[in-house]
C-alpha positions as CSV (number, residue, x, y, z in Angstrom):
1,M,0.0,0.0,0.0
2,R,1.3,3.5,-0.8
3,R,0.9,6.4,1.3
4,S,1.6,9.9,0.3
5,F,3.8,12.0,2.6
6,I,3.1,15.7,2.8
7,E,5.9,17.8,4.6
8,R,4.4,20.3,7.1
9,R,6.2,23.5,7.7
10,K,5.4,26.8,9.4
11,L,4.5,29.7,7.1
12,E,7.2,32.2,6.8
13,R,5.2,35.0,8.0
14,Y,5.1,33.3,11.6
15,I,8.7,32.6,11.9
16,P,10.5,35.9,12.2
17,S,11.9,36.4,15.9
18,S,11.1,40.0,15.5
19,F,7.4,39.1,15.2
20,Y,7.5,38.3,18.9
21,S,9.7,41.2,20.1
22,N,7.5,44.0,18.6
23,F,4.5,43.3,20.9
24,S,4.0,43.5,24.6
25,L,1.2,42.4,26.4
26,S,-0.2,43.9,29.7
27,I,-2.9,42.1,31.4
28,I,-4.5,43.7,34.6
29,D,-6.7,40.9,36.1
30,D,-8.4,42.1,39.3
31,D,-10.5,38.8,39.6
32,P,-9.9,36.7,42.7
33,R,-8.6,33.4,41.8
34,T,-9.2,31.5,45.2
35,F,-11.8,31.5,47.8
36,R,-9.5,32.9,50.3
37,E,-9.0,36.0,48.1
38,V,-12.8,36.3,47.8
39,V,-13.2,36.2,51.5
40,D,-10.2,38.5,52.2
41,S,-11.2,41.2,49.5
42,K,-12.8,44.4,50.2
43,D,-15.9,43.2,48.4
44,G,-16.0,40.0,50.1
45,K,-19.3,40.4,51.6
46,L,-20.8,41.0,48.0
47,W,-19.0,38.1,46.6
48,K,-20.4,35.7,49.3
49,E,-23.9,37.1,48.7
50,A,-23.4,36.3,45.0
51,M,-22.3,32.9,45.9
52,V,-25.3,32.2,48.1
53,D,-27.8,33.5,45.3
54,E,-25.8,31.1,42.9
55,M,-26.3,28.0,45.2
56,T,-30.0,29.0,45.9
57,Y,-30.6,29.3,42.2
58,L,-29.1,26.0,41.3
59,D,-30.8,24.2,44.2
60,K,-34.3,25.7,43.2
61,N,-33.7,24.5,39.6
62,V,-32.8,21.0,40.8
63,T,-29.5,21.3,38.9
64,W,-28.1,18.0,40.2
65,N,-29.0,15.0,42.2
66,L,-26.6,13.5,44.8
67,V,-26.1,9.9,44.3
68,E,-23.9,7.0,45.4
69,L,-20.8,6.8,43.4
70,L,-20.6,3.6,41.4
71,D,-17.5,1.4,41.3
72,G,-15.0,2.4,38.8
73,R,-16.3,5.8,38.3
74,K,-14.9,9.3,39.0
75,I,-16.6,12.2,40.8
76,I,-17.4,15.3,38.8
77,R,-15.3,18.1,40.4
78,R,-16.5,21.8,40.6
79,K,-14.8,25.0,40.8
80,W,-16.0,28.6,41.4
81,V,-15.0,31.0,38.8
82,F,-14.9,34.6,40.1
83,K,-15.3,37.4,37.4
84,N,-15.7,41.1,37.8
85,K,-18.4,42.4,35.5
86,M,-17.4,45.7,33.9
87,N,-19.7,48.4,32.8
88,A,-22.5,46.0,33.9
């Protein structure tokens, strides 16, 4: 059986090192990343209120059911993601 071989190479326009050095990126991220940062922040009370509201909403809409974990299955992890809304 014959298979064709196509050589893959990067396009010339992405290779020059000057491409990378001409740009700088500044990111200002004031969003808390951990629960501890939320609690310790100046808006901690507001964050906590928003979390309670979210949990109430999820419970009211019966978003999930707690069940026994079957053998060989993995639990579904959860994570809070905190984002400040700008110009809301």
